[in-house]
Backbone bond lengths (Angstrom), bond angles and torsions (degrees), N, CA, C in turn:
res aa  C-N    CA-C-N  psi(-1)  N-CA   C-N-CA  omega(-1)  CA-C   N-CA-C  phi
1 M - - - 1.416 - - 1.541 106.71 -
2 V 1.395 112.82 131.37 1.518 120.27 174.77 1.463 112.97 -81.31
3 D 1.331 119.96 128.39 1.395 124.78 176.53 1.406 106.95 -66.54
4 I 1.406 118.00 126.73 1.434 118.65 -172.36 1.515 113.95 -70.04
5 F 1.461 114.36 -25.53 1.525 117.92 -179.88 1.619 106.67 -74.51
6 A 1.298 117.37 -36.35 1.409 120.92 175.95 1.600 109.46 -60.85
7 K 1.220 116.54 -43.12 1.385 122.89 -179.48 1.507 110.85 -64.20
8 I 1.283 119.69 -46.13 1.413 127.57 179.41 1.618 105.70 -60.78
9 A 1.346 118.75 -56.10 1.424 117.54 177.99 1.499 117.77 -56.36
10 E 1.475 118.68 -39.16 1.325 121.05 173.94 1.548 114.96 -61.10
11 D 1.269 114.64 -38.08 1.527 119.83 177.69 1.476 111.56 -68.16
12 R 1.354 120.35 -36.08 1.454 120.65 -179.91 1.478 109.16 -73.07
13 I 1.446 116.79 -37.14 1.445 119.97 -179.17 1.509 108.79 -60.75
14 L 1.319 116.41 -52.92 1.505 123.88 175.16 1.407 115.57 -52.95
15 E 1.346 116.98 -40.64 1.426 123.22 178.91 1.615 108.37 -63.85
16 A 1.393 115.48 -48.69 1.486 118.16 179.57 1.502 110.90 -63.84
17 I 1.295 124.49 -40.01 1.405 124.28 173.27 1.664 111.95 -60.72
18 T 1.277 118.64 -39.57 1.329 123.12 177.51 1.482 114.87 -63.84
19 N 1.350 114.14 -39.95 1.423 122.21 173.22 1.478 121.05 -76.37
20 G 1.375 110.94 -3.69 1.514 114.42 -174.61 1.367 120.73 77.20
21 E 1.311 118.56 6.83 1.455 127.82 -178.15 1.586 114.28 -64.13
22 L 1.343 117.26 -22.44 1.498 125.03 -176.23 1.538 109.78 -105.81
23 A 1.340 117.43 -0.65 1.477 118.57 -176.12 1.484 115.47 -72.85
24 N 1.303 121.53 -18.45 1.478 122.96 -178.10 1.512 118.78 -113.20
25 L 1.363 109.76 24.01 1.507 116.19 178.08 1.574 115.55 -68.86
26 S 1.241 117.49 137.60 1.459 121.22 174.67 1.551 109.61 -53.89
27 G 1.228 120.32 141.64 1.392 122.69 179.76 1.468 122.37 72.30
28 R 1.378 114.30 7.32 1.326 127.02 176.28 1.569 112.04 -48.49
29 G 1.388 121.17 126.95 1.435 122.84 177.20 1.522 113.10 79.48
30 K 1.358 116.75 2.53 1.424 120.60 -179.64 1.502 111.92 -110.54
31 P 1.351 123.27 138.80 1.474 121.99 -179.16 1.549 111.78 -59.78
32 V 1.240 114.05 141.40 1.450 125.18 175.19 1.627 113.46 -74.08
33 D 1.211 110.81 120.95 1.501 112.83 179.63 1.524 109.79 -87.97
34 L 1.389 117.78 107.72 1.356 120.98 -176.08 1.598 110.23 -103.93
35 T 1.267 118.06 10.88 1.441 114.94 -174.15 1.554 113.72 -65.81
36 Y 1.271 115.73 -25.66 1.514 119.29 -176.20 1.597 103.45 -71.54
37 W 1.357 111.10 -50.15 1.584 112.29 -175.84 1.515 109.83 -61.93
38 A 1.324 117.69 -38.43 1.520 121.49 -175.52 1.614 106.27 -64.54
39 S 1.315 118.88 -27.85 1.397 118.16 179.27 1.589 114.39 -84.17
40 L 1.256 119.80 -3.92 1.394 125.25 167.62 1.430 119.31 -82.25
41 P 1.407 120.44 138.39 1.399 120.85 175.69 1.625 109.11 -56.63
42 P 1.277 115.34 137.49 1.523 120.95 -173.85 1.557 110.15 -49.50
43 E 1.374 118.68 -39.07 1.438 120.07 -171.25 1.598 109.40 -76.04
44 M 1.340 118.26 -4.63 1.526 121.14 -176.71 1.481 107.35 -108.95
45 R 1.396 121.72 -7.61 1.373 121.23 -171.66 1.615 116.78 -68.34
46 A 1.358 107.24 -39.86 1.567 113.95 -174.62 1.570 98.11 -73.80
47 T 1.264 127.74 -38.80 1.511 122.97 -173.31 1.514 103.36 -68.37
48 Y 1.252 123.07 -45.33 1.495 123.21 -171.18 1.597 105.63 -70.65
49 M 1.312 121.11 -32.90 1.419 124.94 174.22 1.612 112.92 -58.01
50 L 1.362 105.21 -47.48 1.514 117.28 -179.11 1.524 112.28 -61.20
51 L 1.327 109.05 -48.03 1.548 113.90 171.63 1.443 119.12 -58.44
52 Q 1.423 115.43 -43.36 1.406 122.91 173.14 1.562 113.33 -49.58
53 N 1.402 107.31 -53.46 1.493 114.88 -177.19 1.384 116.98 -63.00
54 A 1.340 116.58 -25.14 1.426 127.61 174.81 1.556 115.77 -81.53
55 G 1.311 114.41 -1.99 1.451 117.47 -178.85 1.521 113.22 97.69
56 C 1.274 117.54 -10.24 1.489 119.53 -174.21 1.570 106.62 -95.30
57 V 1.325 113.95 152.00 1.478 122.72 -178.02 1.480 107.95 -127.31
58 P 1.370 121.85 145.67 1.399 124.04 171.57 1.559 115.61 -56.98
59 E 1.219 122.78 152.19 1.489 126.24 -178.66 1.541 105.47 -51.42
60 E 1.309 118.43 -50.85 1.443 121.17 -169.98 1.537 110.78 -60.46
61 V 1.340 116.90 -33.97 1.428 120.76 176.70 1.483 112.88 -69.61
62 Q 1.259 117.73 -44.81 1.437 123.91 172.54 1.555 114.15 -56.34
63 L 1.452 113.94 -39.49 1.492 119.58 174.09 1.541 112.35 -64.65
64 L 1.295 117.01 -41.97 1.470 122.74 175.78 1.405 114.06 -57.37
65 K 1.301 114.14 -48.44 1.590 122.70 174.25 1.564 108.86 -55.87
66 E 1.286 114.99 -44.88 1.508 118.69 -173.55 1.529 105.26 -69.56
67 I 1.439 118.52 -40.54 1.490 112.79 -179.96 1.431 110.27 -70.20
68 D 1.189 126.71 -36.27 1.532 124.16 173.01 1.506 110.71 -61.83
69 R 1.324 121.34 -38.08 1.485 120.08 178.11 1.419 109.43 -65.94
70 L 1.222 122.51 -39.71 1.440 125.51 -178.91 1.539 111.64 -74.34
71 R 1.376 116.98 -34.11 1.538 113.81 174.14 1.555 108.66 -63.95
72 E 1.317 116.31 -43.47 1.454 119.34 -176.14 1.600 109.90 -63.17
73 K 1.329 117.63 -36.79 1.441 120.77 -177.30 1.502 106.72 -74.14
74 L 1.400 121.15 -31.97 1.435 122.26 179.40 1.527 107.36 -68.49
75 A 1.235 116.44 -46.41 1.466 122.33 174.51 1.469 116.77 -45.62
76 Q 1.356 114.35 -43.16 1.561 120.30 -173.49 1.491 109.02 -92.61
77 C 1.339 121.31 -2.08 1.413 123.54 -177.38 1.512 115.71 -79.04
78 D 1.364 119.07 137.93 1.433 121.96 179.65 1.470 115.00 -106.74
79 S 1.343 120.81 -24.99 1.437 127.88 -174.02 1.529 106.50 -88.98
80 D 1.448 115.24 131.94 1.440 123.14 170.20 1.482 113.29 -55.25
81 K 1.241 112.04 -51.43 1.506 117.25 -177.22 1.495 112.54 -56.02
82 T 1.280 116.70 -43.74 1.444 122.25 177.90 1.582 113.02 -70.74
83 K 1.266 115.93 -33.22 1.448 122.98 178.94 1.637 103.99 -66.73
84 Q 1.248 119.44 -39.25 1.438 122.77 -179.07 1.627 106.83 -62.19
85 A 1.386 112.18 -49.93 1.500 110.59 -177.06 1.443 109.38 -67.30
86 I 1.317 127.34 -36.96 1.423 129.20 176.52 1.468 111.00 -58.56
87 N 1.391 119.39 -41.48 1.398 123.13 -175.38 1.449 107.71 -67.74
88 K 1.371 117.83 -39.24 1.494 122.31 176.48 1.428 112.40 -56.28
89 E 1.430 115.32 -47.18 1.471 116.34 -179.47 1.471 115.98 -69.02
90 L 1.379 109.78 -29.97 1.607 114.95 178.77 1.574 108.25 -67.85
91 E 1.251 113.84 -45.21 1.562 116.20 -179.31 1.481 114.10 -66.18
92 E 1.454 119.96 -33.60 1.381 121.61 168.59 1.525 116.02 -65.61
93 A 1.351 116.40 -33.06 1.475 119.76 177.27 1.399 110.00 -68.13
94 K 1.338 116.37 -43.99 1.577 123.83 179.82 1.550 105.32 -57.91
95 L 1.298 116.50 -50.32 1.422 117.07 -176.64 1.522 116.37 -60.14
96 K 1.372 114.82 -42.26 1.431 122.97 175.59 1.489 110.77 -58.13
97 Y 1.447 114.82 -44.39 1.472 119.73 -179.54 1.496 110.40 -64.08
98 A 1.391 122.25 -41.89 1.451 124.31 -179.80 1.516 107.95 -66.49
99 L 1.257 125.25 -33.44 1.446 127.44 -176.24 1.575 105.30 -70.37
100 V 1.379 114.57 -49.37 1.479 117.14 -179.28 1.553 113.37 -57.54
101 I 1.364 114.71 -42.67 1.449 122.53 177.59 1.557 106.08 -60.71
102 E 1.387 118.79 -49.36 1.449 117.81 -179.50 1.342 118.35 -58.24
103 R 1.424 118.09 -39.27 1.277 128.55 176.85 1.600 113.46 -55.35
104 R 1.431 107.17 -53.61 1.344 118.64 178.55 1.610 114.83 -57.03
105 T 1.302 118.99 -44.58 1.404 126.33 178.90 1.494 112.45 -63.73
106 Q 1.411 113.13 -35.26 1.507 114.93 -176.44 1.486 110.89 -73.24
107 R 1.379 118.72 -24.82 1.502 122.26 -173.68 1.527 107.53 -71.97
108 R 1.413 116.12 -20.65 1.501 116.65 -174.44 1.513 112.39 -69.11
C-alpha cells in the first residue's frame, strides 16, 4: 500500500523539478556533507535541523565559524601586537568550543 502523503510529496517534488523551481539551489550537483549530522545524537538531529532551517545554528557551529574567521584574520595580520590580541581571541574561542563539546558528550 502506497502512503498517500508520500505520494503527494513525490508529486509535488516532481512538479517543482518540472517547473524549474529546484534548478537554482545552492550546492546543486555537489555531494551533501552529512558528517556533522552523523556526529549528533539521533534524538538531537531533528531539533538541530529545525533550528538550522529557521536560521539558527548551534553554539559549536558558531564557535567553529569564529575560529575560522580568527585564523584568516591572523594569517592576514602584519602587526605583532595585533597578532597577540587575535591569538588570545582564538585561544578563547577554541577553549569555549572544547567546553561545549565536552558538555554535549557528558549528556549522552
